[in-house]
C-alpha positions in Angstrom: 0.2 -12.0 15.1 -2.9 -10.1 14.7 -4.2 -8.0 11.7 -2.3 -4.6 11.4 -2.6 -1.6 8.9 0.8 -0.9 7.0 1.5 2.4 4.9 4.2 1.2 1.4 5.7 3.8 -0.7 6.3 3.0 -4.4 7.9 4.9 -6.8 6.3 6.9 -9.3 2.5 6.7 -10.4 0.9 3.5 -10.2 -0.3 3.1 -14.1 -4.3 2.7 -14.0 -4.5 -0.9 -15.2 -2.1 -2.1 -12.3 -4.7 -0.5 -9.5 -7.3 -3.6 -10.3 -4.7 -5.4 -8.5 -4.2 -3.2 -6.0 -8.3 -3.7 -5.0 -8.2 -4.4 -1.6 -5.5 -1.0 -0.8 -6.4 2.6 -0.3 -4.2 4.4 -3.2 -3.4 8.2 -2.9 -0.4 10.1 -4.9 2.1 12.1 -3.1 4.9 13.1 -6.1 6.9 11.6 -6.8 5.8 8.7 -5.1 2.2 6.2 -4.3 0.9 5.3 -1.2 -1.0 2.6 -0.3 -2.4 1.8 2.5 -4.1 -0.9 4.1 -4.7 -3.4 6.8 -2.9 -6.9 6.7 -4.0 -10.0 8.7 -0.2 -11.3 9.4 3.6 -11.0 8.3 2.8 -13.8 5.3 0.7 -11.3 3.7 3.1 -8.4 3.8 5.5 -10.4 2.0 3.1 -11.6 -0.2 1.8 -8.0 -1.1 5.7 -6.6 -1.6 6.4 -10.1 -3.9 3.4 -9.0 -6.1 4.6 -5.2 -6.5 7.6 -6.9 -7.6 6.2 -8.8 -10.0 4.0 -5.9 -11.0 7.6 -3.9 -12.0 6.6 -1.5 -9.2 9.9 -0.6 -7.3 9.5 -0.6 -3.6 10.4 2.6 -1.0 8.9 2.0 2.1 6.9 -1.1 3.8 6.0 0.8 7.5 3.6 -0.8 10.2 1.3 1.8 11.5 1.3 2.5 15.4 -2.5 0.9 16.5 -3.7 4.9 16.8 -2.6 5.8 14.1 -5.7 6.5 11.5 -4.4 4.2 8.3 -7.1 6.2 6.1 -6.2 9.0 3.9 -8.5 12.3 3.7 -11.2 12.8 1.8 -10.8 12.5 -2.0 -8.4 10.2 -2.2 -9.0 6.9 -4.4 -9.7 3.2 -2.5 
């Protein structure tokens, strides 16, 4: 499996002190959820991210693999 782009939604807003744990992902807030975008190299990395989110006490809402032709980068003005 080659690297793919993912969109991950968690419930609520991620506190600033936890954002440093997710430095490799683009973060945007779409109330009432926070949306993370990023490329992950394989399924093991996806499972690792889910485990990391759980360890941070975040409630996972959705994990979605984005089609190859869909741009994973959110519009300008979104925190990275």
